[in-house]
Biopython code that builds the backbone (N, CA, C, O; Angstrom):
import numpy as np
from Bio.PDB.StructureBuilder import StructureBuilder

atoms = [
    (1, "UNK", "N", (-24.374, -40.054, -15.824)),
    (1, "UNK", "CA", (-23.049, -39.769, -15.708)),
    (1, "UNK", "C", (-22.651, -39.140, -14.395)),
    (1, "UNK", "O", (-23.185, -38.087, -14.046)),
    (2, "UNK", "N", (-21.834, -39.672, -13.730)),
    (2, "UNK", "CA", (-21.395, -39.295, -12.442)),
    (2, "UNK", "C", (-19.998, -38.703, -12.465)),
    (2, "UNK", "O", (-19.099, -39.324, -13.032)),
    (3, "UNK", "N", (-19.761, -37.510, -11.865)),
    (3, "UNK", "CA", (-18.566, -36.921, -11.673)),
    (3, "UNK", "C", (-18.017, -36.955, -10.358)),
    (3, "UNK", "O", (-18.622, -36.334, -9.484)),
    (4, "UNK", "N", (-16.880, -37.631, -10.040)),
    (4, "UNK", "CA", (-16.235, -37.493, -8.691)),
    (4, "UNK", "C", (-15.336, -36.350, -8.429)),
    (4, "UNK", "O", (-14.505, -35.988, -9.262)),
    (5, "UNK", "N", (-15.483, -35.803, -7.329)),
    (5, "UNK", "CA", (-14.595, -34.679, -7.101)),
    (5, "UNK", "C", (-13.377, -35.278, -6.290)),
    (5, "UNK", "O", (-13.460, -35.699, -5.136)),
    (6, "UNK", "N", (-12.262, -35.253, -7.049)),
    (6, "UNK", "CA", (-10.961, -35.670, -6.594)),
    (6, "UNK", "C", (-10.244, -34.577, -5.996)),
    (6, "UNK", "O", (-10.138, -33.544, -6.657)),
    (7, "UNK", "N", (-9.701, -34.647, -4.768)),
    (7, "UNK", "CA", (-9.014, -33.527, -4.180)),
    (7, "UNK", "C", (-7.687, -33.314, -4.979)),
    (7, "UNK", "O", (-6.898, -34.225, -5.228)),
    (8, "UNK", "N", (-7.545, -32.159, -5.312)),
    (8, "UNK", "CA", (-6.370, -31.736, -6.190)),
    (8, "UNK", "C", (-5.582, -30.629, -5.385)),
    (8, "UNK", "O", (-6.150, -29.678, -4.849)),
    (9, "UNK", "N", (-4.274, -30.836, -5.353)),
    (9, "UNK", "CA", (-3.508, -29.858, -4.533)),
    (9, "UNK", "C", (-3.526, -28.488, -5.436)),
    (9, "UNK", "O", (-3.103, -28.489, -6.592)),
    (10, "UNK", "N", (-3.994, -27.458, -4.872)),
    (10, "UNK", "CA", (-3.962, -26.026, -5.477)),
    (10, "UNK", "C", (-2.521, -25.566, -5.677)),
    (10, "UNK", "O", (-1.754, -25.453, -4.720)),
    (11, "UNK", "N", (-2.221, -25.345, -6.734)),
    (11, "UNK", "CA", (-0.990, -24.802, -6.985)),
    (11, "UNK", "C", (-1.096, -23.325, -7.285)),
    (11, "UNK", "O", (-1.911, -22.890, -8.099)),
    (12, "UNK", "N", (-0.171, -22.488, -6.542)),
    (12, "UNK", "CA", (-0.238, -21.030, -6.892)),
    (12, "UNK", "C", (0.302, -20.672, -8.221)),
    (12, "UNK", "O", (0.996, -21.464, -8.858)),
    (13, "UNK", "N", (-0.011, -19.467, -8.659)),
    (13, "UNK", "CA", (0.370, -18.943, -9.885)),
    (13, "UNK", "C", (2.012, -19.036, -9.929)),
    (13, "UNK", "O", (2.663, -18.919, -8.891)),
    (14, "UNK", "N", (2.620, -19.249, -11.179)),
    (14, "UNK", "CA", (3.979, -19.241, -11.363)),
    (14, "UNK", "C", (4.701, -18.027, -10.896)),
    (14, "UNK", "O", (5.840, -18.104, -10.436)),
    (15, "UNK", "N", (4.011, -16.836, -11.017)),
    (15, "UNK", "CA", (4.472, -15.614, -10.580)),
    (15, "UNK", "C", (4.808, -15.468, -9.120)),
    (15, "UNK", "O", (5.727, -14.742, -8.743)),
    (16, "UNK", "N", (4.103, -16.118, -8.362)),
    (16, "UNK", "CA", (4.170, -16.121, -6.824)),
    (16, "UNK", "C", (4.798, -17.445, -6.226)),
    (16, "UNK", "O", (4.892, -17.669, -5.019)),
    (17, "UNK", "N", (5.182, -18.222, -7.158)),
    (17, "UNK", "CA", (5.756, -19.523, -6.751)),
    (17, "UNK", "C", (7.087, -19.423, -5.925)),
    (17, "UNK", "O", (7.482, -20.369, -5.243)),
    (18, "UNK", "N", (7.756, -18.234, -6.020)),
    (18, "UNK", "CA", (9.095, -18.228, -5.387)),
    (18, "UNK", "C", (8.956, -17.400, -4.065)),
    (18, "UNK", "O", (9.972, -17.040, -3.470)),
    (19, "UNK", "N", (7.646, -17.082, -3.580)),
    (19, "UNK", "CA", (7.641, -16.273, -2.424)),
    (19, "UNK", "C", (6.940, -17.210, -1.225)),
    (19, "UNK", "O", (6.278, -18.227, -1.432)),
    (20, "UNK", "N", (7.201, -16.706, -0.107)),
    (20, "UNK", "CA", (6.529, -17.310, 1.088)),
    (20, "UNK", "C", (5.962, -16.155, 1.916)),
    (20, "UNK", "O", (6.195, -14.975, 1.655)),
    (21, "UNK", "N", (5.162, -16.598, 2.988)),
    (21, "UNK", "CA", (4.578, -15.671, 3.879)),
    (21, "UNK", "C", (5.419, -14.834, 4.617)),
    (21, "UNK", "O", (5.090, -13.649, 4.667)),
    (22, "UNK", "N", (6.442, -15.190, 5.208)),
    (22, "UNK", "CA", (7.520, -14.300, 5.642)),
    (22, "UNK", "C", (8.119, -13.362, 4.999)),
    (22, "UNK", "O", (8.422, -12.268, 5.475)),
    (23, "UNK", "N", (8.348, -13.784, 3.740)),
    (23, "UNK", "CA", (8.889, -12.542, 2.758)),
    (23, "UNK", "C", (7.817, -11.518, 2.406)),
    (23, "UNK", "O", (8.056, -10.311, 2.357)),
    (24, "UNK", "N", (6.739, -12.005, 2.186)),
    (24, "UNK", "CA", (5.664, -11.076, 1.984)),
    (24, "UNK", "C", (5.295, -10.068, 3.074)),
    (24, "UNK", "O", (4.951, -8.909, 2.841)),
    (25, "UNK", "N", (5.400, -10.622, 4.289)),
    (25, "UNK", "CA", (5.270, -9.861, 5.364)),
    (25, "UNK", "C", (6.276, -8.858, 5.702)),
    (25, "UNK", "O", (5.966, -7.782, 6.214)),
    (26, "UNK", "N", (7.686, -9.251, 5.374)),
    (26, "UNK", "CA", (8.590, -8.391, 5.600)),
    (26, "UNK", "C", (8.713, -7.354, 4.423)),
    (26, "UNK", "O", (9.302, -6.286, 4.592)),
    (27, "UNK", "N", (8.238, -7.645, 3.432)),
    (27, "UNK", "CA", (8.014, -6.606, 2.186)),
    (27, "UNK", "C", (6.975, -5.691, 2.498)),
    (27, "UNK", "O", (7.110, -4.490, 2.263)),
    (28, "UNK", "N", (5.955, -6.161, 3.005)),
    (28, "UNK", "CA", (4.711, -5.339, 3.376)),
    (28, "UNK", "C", (5.095, -4.235, 4.427)),
    (28, "UNK", "O", (4.655, -3.092, 4.305)),
    (29, "UNK", "N", (5.992, -4.626, 5.545)),
    (29, "UNK", "CA", (6.417, -3.834, 6.379)),
    (29, "UNK", "C", (7.458, -2.753, 5.886)),
    (29, "UNK", "O", (7.456, -1.568, 6.221)),
    (30, "UNK", "N", (8.268, -3.319, 5.105)),
    (30, "UNK", "CA", (9.254, -2.415, 4.419)),
    (30, "UNK", "C", (8.570, -1.212, 3.475)),
    (30, "UNK", "O", (8.967, -0.047, 3.487)),
    (31, "UNK", "N", (7.633, -1.638, 2.779)),
    (31, "UNK", "CA", (6.924, -0.770, 1.779)),
    (31, "UNK", "C", (6.087, 0.365, 2.813)),
    (31, "UNK", "O", (6.076, 1.579, 2.613)),
    (32, "UNK", "N", (5.487, -0.249, 3.810)),
    (32, "UNK", "CA", (4.902, 0.774, 4.830)),
    (32, "UNK", "C", (5.744, 1.727, 5.409)),
    (32, "UNK", "O", (5.396, 2.902, 5.523)),
    (33, "UNK", "N", (6.979, 1.244, 5.834)),
    (33, "UNK", "CA", (7.927, 2.204, 6.366)),
    (33, "UNK", "C", (8.343, 3.298, 5.171)),
    (33, "UNK", "O", (8.357, 4.509, 5.391)),
    (34, "UNK", "N", (8.647, 2.768, 4.004)),
    (34, "UNK", "CA", (9.039, 3.733, 2.871)),
    (34, "UNK", "C", (7.828, 4.729, 2.595)),
    (34, "UNK", "O", (8.082, 5.922, 2.432)),
    (35, "UNK", "N", (6.624, 4.303, 2.544)),
    (35, "UNK", "CA", (5.454, 5.094, 2.334)),
    (35, "UNK", "C", (5.395, 6.230, 3.443)),
    (35, "UNK", "O", (5.105, 7.392, 3.154)),
    (36, "UNK", "N", (5.668, 5.843, 4.633)),
    (36, "UNK", "CA", (5.563, 6.828, 5.760)),
    (36, "UNK", "C", (6.708, 7.903, 5.701)),
    (36, "UNK", "O", (6.479, 9.096, 5.895)),
    (37, "UNK", "N", (7.918, 7.419, 5.429)),
    (37, "UNK", "CA", (9.003, 8.269, 5.236)),
    (37, "UNK", "C", (8.709, 9.188, 4.114)),
    (37, "UNK", "O", (8.883, 10.392, 4.300)),
    (38, "UNK", "N", (8.284, 8.761, 2.974)),
    (38, "UNK", "CA", (8.076, 9.611, 1.867)),
    (38, "UNK", "C", (6.993, 10.517, 2.122)),
    (38, "UNK", "O", (7.084, 11.641, 1.630)),
    (39, "UNK", "N", (5.945, 10.214, 2.832)),
    (39, "UNK", "CA", (4.918, 11.195, 3.182)),
    (39, "UNK", "C", (5.334, 12.283, 4.063)),
    (39, "UNK", "O", (4.953, 13.439, 3.878)),
    (40, "UNK", "N", (6.145, 11.922, 5.065)),
    (40, "UNK", "CA", (6.875, 12.934, 6.030)),
    (40, "UNK", "C", (7.732, 13.832, 5.244)),
    (40, "UNK", "O", (7.746, 15.043, 5.464)),
    (41, "UNK", "N", (8.530, 13.211, 4.226)),
    (41, "UNK", "CA", (9.391, 14.168, 3.461)),
    (41, "UNK", "C", (8.492, 15.129, 2.599)),
    (41, "UNK", "O", (8.848, 16.300, 2.468)),
    (42, "UNK", "N", (7.385, 14.693, 2.031)),
    (42, "UNK", "CA", (6.466, 15.360, 1.337)),
    (42, "UNK", "C", (6.081, 16.573, 2.075)),
    (42, "UNK", "O", (6.235, 17.678, 1.556)),
    (43, "UNK", "N", (5.509, 16.412, 3.448)),
    (43, "UNK", "CA", (4.866, 17.330, 4.112)),
    (43, "UNK", "C", (5.867, 18.302, 4.688)),
    (43, "UNK", "O", (5.473, 19.398, 5.086)),
    (44, "UNK", "N", (7.155, 17.958, 4.757)),
    (44, "UNK", "CA", (8.184, 18.918, 5.152)),
    (44, "UNK", "C", (8.912, 19.605, 4.158)),
    (44, "UNK", "O", (9.670, 20.538, 4.426)),
    (45, "UNK", "N", (8.705, 19.171, 3.001)),
    (45, "UNK", "CA", (9.361, 19.946, 1.996)),
    (45, "UNK", "C", (8.851, 21.368, 1.646)),
    (45, "UNK", "O", (7.663, 21.669, 1.758)),
    (46, "UNK", "N", (9.710, 22.142, 1.260)),
    (46, "UNK", "CA", (9.526, 23.564, 1.179)),
    (46, "UNK", "C", (8.470, 23.707, 0.160)),
    (46, "UNK", "O", (7.514, 24.439, 0.415)),
    (47, "UNK", "N", (8.546, 23.026, -1.074)),
    (47, "UNK", "CA", (7.525, 23.076, -2.291)),
    (47, "UNK", "C", (6.093, 22.845, -1.799)),
    (47, "UNK", "O", (5.185, 23.632, -2.067)),
    (48, "UNK", "N", (5.923, 21.724, -1.062)),
    (48, "UNK", "CA", (4.696, 21.392, -0.584)),
    (48, "UNK", "C", (4.126, 22.344, 0.351)),
    (48, "UNK", "O", (2.963, 22.710, 0.187)),
    (49, "UNK", "N", (4.840, 22.792, 1.335)),
    (49, "UNK", "CA", (4.269, 24.001, 2.243)),
    (49, "UNK", "C", (4.033, 25.140, 1.483)),
    (49, "UNK", "O", (2.958, 25.714, 1.660)),
    (50, "UNK", "N", (4.940, 25.649, 0.549)),
    (50, "UNK", "CA", (4.435, 26.763, -0.247)),
    (50, "UNK", "C", (3.189, 26.841, -1.125)),
    (50, "UNK", "O", (2.466, 27.826, -1.280)),
    (51, "UNK", "N", (3.048, 25.465, -1.746)),
    (51, "UNK", "CA", (1.801, 25.266, -2.509)),
    (51, "UNK", "C", (0.589, 25.207, -1.673)),
    (51, "UNK", "O", (-0.470, 25.719, -2.036)),
    (52, "UNK", "N", (0.729, 24.632, -0.639)),
    (52, "UNK", "CA", (-0.501, 24.336, 0.264)),
    (52, "UNK", "C", (-0.795, 25.759, 1.039)),
    (52, "UNK", "O", (-1.925, 26.204, 1.243)),
    (53, "UNK", "N", (0.389, 26.360, 1.414)),
    (53, "UNK", "CA", (0.204, 27.642, 1.929)),
    (53, "UNK", "C", (0.111, 27.513, 3.581)),
    (53, "UNK", "O", (-0.434, 28.385, 4.258)),
    (54, "UNK", "N", (0.652, 26.432, 4.092)),
    (54, "UNK", "CA", (0.668, 26.216, 5.547)),
    (54, "UNK", "C", (1.891, 25.445, 5.987)),
    (54, "UNK", "O", (2.297, 24.454, 5.380)),
    (55, "UNK", "N", (2.459, 25.943, 7.071)),
    (55, "UNK", "CA", (3.670, 25.243, 7.590)),
    (55, "UNK", "C", (3.449, 24.128, 8.442)),
    (55, "UNK", "O", (4.422, 23.448, 8.765)),
    (56, "UNK", "N", (2.118, 23.790, 8.923)),
    (56, "UNK", "CA", (1.672, 22.747, 9.814)),
    (56, "UNK", "C", (1.109, 21.606, 9.134)),
    (56, "UNK", "O", (0.347, 20.841, 9.725)),
    (57, "UNK", "N", (1.459, 21.437, 7.854)),
    (57, "UNK", "CA", (0.713, 20.336, 7.092)),
    (57, "UNK", "C", (1.421, 18.943, 7.640)),
    (57, "UNK", "O", (0.740, 17.917, 7.664)),
    (58, "UNK", "N", (2.561, 18.927, 8.003)),
    (58, "UNK", "CA", (3.188, 17.758, 8.644)),
    (58, "UNK", "C", (2.385, 17.238, 9.728)),
    (58, "UNK", "O", (2.607, 16.085, 10.098)),
    (59, "UNK", "N", (1.447, 17.948, 10.313)),
    (59, "UNK", "CA", (0.797, 17.296, 11.492)),
    (59, "UNK", "C", (-0.239, 16.034, 10.794)),
    (59, "UNK", "O", (-0.698, 15.115, 11.471)),
    (60, "UNK", "N", (-0.426, 16.164, 9.694)),
    (60, "UNK", "CA", (-1.367, 15.151, 8.868)),
    (60, "UNK", "C", (-0.677, 13.707, 8.958)),
    (60, "UNK", "O", (-1.360, 12.696, 8.794)),
    (61, "UNK", "N", (0.778, 13.636, 9.240)),
    (61, "UNK", "CA", (1.403, 12.540, 9.266)),
    (61, "UNK", "C", (0.929, 11.480, 10.227)),
    (61, "UNK", "O", (0.996, 10.277, 9.975)),
    (62, "UNK", "N", (0.409, 12.029, 11.431)),
    (62, "UNK", "CA", (-0.101, 11.379, 12.460)),
    (62, "UNK", "C", (-1.171, 10.231, 11.946)),
    (62, "UNK", "O", (-1.138, 9.066, 12.343)),
    (63, "UNK", "N", (-2.073, 10.724, 11.051)),
    (63, "UNK", "CA", (-3.081, 9.721, 10.502)),
    (63, "UNK", "C", (-2.490, 8.798, 9.575)),
    (63, "UNK", "O", (-2.969, 7.667, 9.488)),
    (64, "UNK", "N", (-1.477, 9.153, 8.850)),
    (64, "UNK", "CA", (-0.922, 8.281, 7.844)),
    (64, "UNK", "C", (-0.222, 7.069, 8.561)),
    (64, "UNK", "O", (-0.318, 5.917, 8.139)),
    (65, "UNK", "N", (0.481, 7.420, 9.666)),
    (65, "UNK", "CA", (1.200, 6.376, 10.413)),
    (65, "UNK", "C", (0.051, 5.410, 11.230)),
    (65, "UNK", "O", (0.104, 4.180, 11.242)),
    (66, "UNK", "N", (-0.817, 6.087, 11.794)),
    (66, "UNK", "CA", (-1.932, 5.269, 12.357)),
    (66, "UNK", "C", (-2.534, 4.452, 11.279)),
    (66, "UNK", "O", (-2.620, 3.253, 11.544)),
    (67, "UNK", "N", (-2.953, 4.819, 10.167)),
    (67, "UNK", "CA", (-3.555, 4.025, 9.080)),
    (67, "UNK", "C", (-2.673, 2.964, 8.606)),
    (67, "UNK", "O", (-3.165, 1.873, 8.316)),
    (68, "UNK", "N", (-1.367, 3.180, 8.493)),
    (68, "UNK", "CA", (-0.411, 2.193, 8.203)),
    (68, "UNK", "C", (-0.243, 1.144, 9.175)),
    (68, "UNK", "O", (-0.103, -0.022, 8.805)),
    (69, "UNK", "N", (-0.246, 1.525, 10.591)),
    (69, "UNK", "CA", (-0.158, 0.551, 11.490)),
    (69, "UNK", "C", (-1.356, -0.236, 11.768)),
    (69, "UNK", "O", (-1.231, -1.351, 12.276)),
    (70, "UNK", "N", (-2.568, 0.266, 11.467)),
    (70, "UNK", "CA", (-3.667, -0.419, 11.522)),
    (70, "UNK", "C", (-3.772, -1.568, 10.556)),
    (70, "UNK", "O", (-4.174, -2.687, 10.873)),
    (71, "UNK", "N", (-3.347, -1.177, 9.248)),
    (71, "UNK", "CA", (-3.436, -2.027, 8.078)),
    (71, "UNK", "C", (-2.383, -3.089, 8.292)),
    (71, "UNK", "O", (-2.639, -4.218, 7.872)),
    (72, "UNK", "N", (-1.280, -2.873, 8.869)),
    (72, "UNK", "CA", (-0.274, -3.925, 9.177)),
    (72, "UNK", "C", (-0.859, -4.868, 10.260)),
    (72, "UNK", "O", (-0.745, -6.083, 10.100)),
    (73, "UNK", "N", (-1.433, -4.405, 11.274)),
    (73, "UNK", "CA", (-2.238, -5.245, 12.377)),
    (73, "UNK", "C", (-3.233, -6.048, 11.633)),
    (73, "UNK", "O", (-3.200, -7.262, 11.836)),
    (74, "UNK", "N", (-4.044, -5.619, 10.869)),
    (74, "UNK", "CA", (-5.184, -6.277, 10.251)),
    (74, "UNK", "C", (-4.420, -7.543, 9.450)),
    (74, "UNK", "O", (-4.772, -8.718, 9.559)),
    (75, "UNK", "N", (-3.427, -7.119, 8.715)),
    (75, "UNK", "CA", (-2.793, -8.130, 7.858)),
    (75, "UNK", "C", (-1.942, -9.185, 8.565)),
    (75, "UNK", "O", (-2.111, -10.379, 8.320)),
    (76, "UNK", "N", (-1.132, -8.803, 9.342)),
    (76, "UNK", "CA", (-0.103, -9.686, 10.003)),
    (76, "UNK", "C", (-0.572, -10.297, 11.365)),
    (76, "UNK", "O", (-0.275, -11.444, 11.699)),
    (77, "UNK", "N", (-1.366, -9.405, 12.165)),
    (77, "UNK", "CA", (-1.663, -10.012, 13.419)),
    (77, "UNK", "C", (-3.068, -10.807, 13.177)),
    (77, "UNK", "O", (-3.122, -12.010, 13.432)),
    (78, "UNK", "N", (-4.023, -10.215, 12.757)),
    (78, "UNK", "CA", (-5.383, -10.757, 12.639)),
    (78, "UNK", "C", (-5.553, -11.795, 11.332)),
    (78, "UNK", "O", (-6.541, -12.520, 11.222)),
    (79, "UNK", "N", (-4.453, -11.771, 10.352)),
    (79, "UNK", "CA", (-4.393, -12.589, 9.238)),
    (79, "UNK", "C", (-5.616, -12.318, 8.409)),
    (79, "UNK", "O", (-6.120, -13.268, 7.809)),
    (80, "UNK", "N", (-6.095, -11.234, 8.322)),
    (80, "UNK", "CA", (-7.220, -10.933, 7.428)),
    (80, "UNK", "C", (-6.839, -10.026, 6.138)),
    (80, "UNK", "O", (-7.338, -8.916, 5.948)),
    (81, "UNK", "N", (-6.009, -10.562, 5.381)),
    (81, "UNK", "CA", (-5.535, -9.830, 4.188)),
    (81, "UNK", "C", (-6.480, -9.912, 3.245)),
    (81, "UNK", "O", (-7.420, -10.697, 3.366)),
    (82, "UNK", "N", (-6.346, -9.166, 2.270)),
    (82, "UNK", "CA", (-7.418, -9.078, 0.933)),
    (82, "UNK", "C", (-7.223, -7.715, 0.444)),
    (82, "UNK", "O", (-6.283, -6.974, 0.733)),
    (83, "UNK", "N", (-8.231, -7.456, -0.343)),
    (83, "UNK", "CA", (-8.246, -6.167, -0.989)),
    (83, "UNK", "C", (-8.419, -4.986, -0.121)),
    (83, "UNK", "O", (-9.444, -4.791, 0.532)),
    (84, "UNK", "N", (-7.256, -4.100, -0.129)),
    (84, "UNK", "CA", (-7.267, -2.978, 0.758)),
    (84, "UNK", "C", (-8.646, -2.115, 0.688)),
    (84, "UNK", "O", (-9.023, -1.562, 1.721)),
    (85, "UNK", "N", (-9.320, -2.004, -0.373)),
    (85, "UNK", "CA", (-10.443, -1.177, -0.420)),
    (85, "UNK", "C", (-11.639, -1.949, 0.400)),
    (85, "UNK", "O", (-12.555, -1.341, 0.953)),
    (86, "UNK", "N", (-11.507, -3.283, 0.398)),
    (86, "UNK", "CA", (-12.591, -3.957, 1.080)),
    (86, "UNK", "C", (-12.409, -3.916, 2.687)),
    (86, "UNK", "O", (-13.336, -3.954, 3.497)),
    (87, "UNK", "N", (-11.153, -3.838, 2.959)),
    (87, "UNK", "CA", (-10.827, -3.592, 4.366)),
    (87, "UNK", "C", (-11.168, -2.230, 4.772)),
    (87, "UNK", "O", (-11.492, -2.057, 5.947)),
    (88, "UNK", "N", (-11.142, -1.259, 3.982)),
    (88, "UNK", "CA", (-11.392, 0.077, 4.403)),
    (88, "UNK", "C", (-12.898, 0.171, 4.726)),
    (88, "UNK", "O", (-13.327, 0.768, 5.713)),
    (89, "UNK", "N", (-13.677, -0.473, 3.805)),
    (89, "UNK", "CA", (-15.225, -0.392, 4.170)),
    (89, "UNK", "C", (-15.623, -1.331, 5.368)),
    (89, "UNK", "O", (-16.729, -1.215, 5.896)),
    (90, "UNK", "N", (-14.725, -2.243, 5.779)),
    (90, "UNK", "CA", (-15.062, -2.977, 6.968)),
    (90, "UNK", "C", (-14.425, -2.734, 8.302)),
    (90, "UNK", "O", (-14.784, -3.283, 9.344)),
    (91, "UNK", "N", (-13.451, -1.866, 8.184)),
    (91, "UNK", "CA", (-12.766, -1.608, 9.574)),
    (91, "UNK", "C", (-13.046, 0.081, 9.831)),
    (91, "UNK", "O", (-12.675, 1.039, 9.154)),
    (92, "UNK", "N", (-13.823, 0.030, 11.044)),
    (92, "UNK", "CA", (-14.117, 1.401, 11.508)),
    (92, "UNK", "C", (-12.966, 2.259, 11.810)),
    (92, "UNK", "O", (-13.019, 3.465, 11.570)),
    (93, "UNK", "N", (-11.916, 1.699, 12.329)),
    (93, "UNK", "CA", (-10.722, 2.487, 12.889)),
    (93, "UNK", "C", (-10.019, 3.144, 11.424)),
    (93, "UNK", "O", (-9.699, 4.331, 11.352)),
    (94, "UNK", "N", (-9.865, 2.296, 10.437)),
    (94, "UNK", "CA", (-9.395, 2.837, 9.284)),
    (94, "UNK", "C", (-10.263, 4.030, 8.634)),
    (94, "UNK", "O", (-9.775, 5.060, 8.169)),
    (95, "UNK", "N", (-11.621, 3.715, 8.681)),
    (95, "UNK", "CA", (-12.496, 4.736, 8.305)),
    (95, "UNK", "C", (-12.313, 6.109, 8.997)),
    (95, "UNK", "O", (-12.395, 7.183, 8.400)),
    (96, "UNK", "N", (-12.063, 5.966, 10.292)),
    (96, "UNK", "CA", (-12.114, 7.187, 11.126)),
    (96, "UNK", "C", (-10.571, 7.789, 10.861)),
    (96, "UNK", "O", (-10.371, 9.003, 10.880)),
    (97, "UNK", "N", (-9.638, 6.945, 10.644)),
    (97, "UNK", "CA", (-8.320, 7.623, 10.418)),
    (97, "UNK", "C", (-8.146, 8.327, 9.112)),
    (97, "UNK", "O", (-7.434, 9.324, 8.998)),
    (98, "UNK", "N", (-8.926, 7.693, 7.962)),
    (98, "UNK", "CA", (-8.932, 8.412, 6.834)),
    (98, "UNK", "C", (-9.832, 9.734, 6.962)),
    (98, "UNK", "O", (-9.488, 10.789, 6.427)),
    (99, "UNK", "N", (-10.925, 9.607, 7.657)),
    (99, "UNK", "CA", (-11.636, 10.936, 7.760)),
    (99, "UNK", "C", (-10.912, 11.949, 8.504)),
    (99, "UNK", "O", (-11.003, 13.133, 8.180)),
    (100, "UNK", "N", (-10.097, 11.512, 9.619)),
    (100, "UNK", "CA", (-9.583, 12.408, 10.327)),
    (100, "UNK", "C", (-8.317, 13.268, 9.346)),
    (100, "UNK", "O", (-8.020, 14.462, 9.364)),
    (101, "UNK", "N", (-7.806, 12.256, 8.610)),
    (101, "UNK", "CA", (-6.755, 12.793, 7.584)),
    (101, "UNK", "C", (-7.308, 13.934, 6.659)),
    (101, "UNK", "O", (-6.738, 14.992, 6.390)),
    (102, "UNK", "N", (-8.510, 13.513, 6.236)),
    (102, "UNK", "CA", (-9.198, 14.384, 5.218)),
    (102, "UNK", "C", (-9.541, 15.695, 5.875)),
    (102, "UNK", "O", (-9.238, 16.760, 5.338)),
    (103, "UNK", "N", (-10.201, 15.631, 7.088)),
    (103, "UNK", "CA", (-10.530, 16.865, 7.791)),
    (103, "UNK", "C", (-9.475, 17.653, 8.123)),
    (103, "UNK", "O", (-9.555, 18.872, 7.974)),
    (104, "UNK", "N", (-8.331, 17.044, 8.624)),
    (104, "UNK", "CA", (-7.071, 17.880, 8.873)),
    (104, "UNK", "C", (-6.515, 18.503, 7.683)),
    (104, "UNK", "O", (-6.243, 19.703, 7.731)),
    (105, "UNK", "N", (-6.305, 17.815, 6.591)),
    (105, "UNK", "CA", (-5.765, 18.282, 5.479)),
    (105, "UNK", "C", (-6.708, 19.361, 4.845)),
    (105, "UNK", "O", (-6.122, 20.349, 4.402)),
    (106, "UNK", "N", (-7.894, 19.339, 4.742)),
    (106, "UNK", "CA", (-8.832, 20.286, 4.454)),
    (106, "UNK", "C", (-8.612, 21.553, 5.381)),
    (106, "UNK", "O", (-8.528, 22.662, 4.854)),
    (107, "UNK", "N", (-8.526, 21.414, 6.653)),
    (107, "UNK", "CA", (-8.442, 22.441, 7.546)),
    (107, "UNK", "C", (-7.243, 23.332, 7.312)),
    (107, "UNK", "O", (-7.346, 24.558, 7.356)),
    (108, "UNK", "N", (-5.995, 22.645, 7.040)),
    (108, "UNK", "CA", (-4.884, 23.164, 6.851)),
    (108, "UNK", "C", (-4.764, 23.806, 5.356)),
    (108, "UNK", "O", (-3.969, 24.715, 5.114)),
    (109, "UNK", "N", (-5.535, 23.305, 4.491)),
    (109, "UNK", "CA", (-5.516, 23.962, 3.125)),
    (109, "UNK", "C", (-6.366, 25.254, 2.944)),
    (109, "UNK", "O", (-6.063, 26.277, 2.329)),
    (110, "UNK", "N", (-7.402, 24.985, 3.570)),
    (110, "UNK", "CA", (-8.617, 26.128, 3.418)),
    (110, "UNK", "C", (-8.935, 27.027, 4.453)),
    (110, "UNK", "O", (-9.279, 28.181, 4.200)),
    (111, "UNK", "N", (-8.831, 26.514, 5.795)),
    (111, "UNK", "CA", (-9.317, 27.371, 6.775)),
    (111, "UNK", "C", (-8.174, 27.909, 7.437)),
    (111, "UNK", "O", (-8.188, 29.140, 7.444)),
    (112, "UNK", "N", (-7.153, 27.369, 8.015)),
    (112, "UNK", "CA", (-5.877, 27.867, 8.491)),
    (112, "UNK", "C", (-4.820, 28.331, 7.391)),
    (112, "UNK", "O", (-3.999, 27.499, 7.006)),
    (113, "UNK", "N", (-4.807, 29.525, 6.909)),
    (113, "UNK", "CA", (-3.867, 29.943, 6.039)),
    (113, "UNK", "C", (-3.013, 31.111, 6.602)),
    (113, "UNK", "O", (-2.111, 31.601, 5.922)),
]
sb = StructureBuilder()
sb.init_structure("model")
sb.init_model(0)
sb.init_chain("A")
sb.init_seg("    ")
for serial, (resi, resn, name, xyz) in enumerate(atoms, 1):
    if name == "N":
        sb.init_residue(resn, " ", resi, " ")
    sb.init_atom(name, np.array(xyz, "f"), 0.0, 1.0, " ", f" {name:<3s}", serial, name[0])
structure = sb.get_structure()
């Protein structure tokens, strides 16, 4: 018995049938902007500064912005989208940005009070 491979047009799932790449890129940029603004608002809120015990926690925002911009660069410029966790394991800049954020956040919470 022989089976012949017949080229078949790959159809996307029905749930993503109404989207195109331009819409997804715009949505990704919009969500990145919303995430950055939400994080800035969190770090500037009185409740967060009081619970953390440090007025300078807003300085960690730099790492969030750098991480988001790098993620957008990988996705939109280099066209290497995929699982974000996989990107994190493969991209040295994202790793250093995350490490910088963790060290800075730890410093503001536990060392500089």
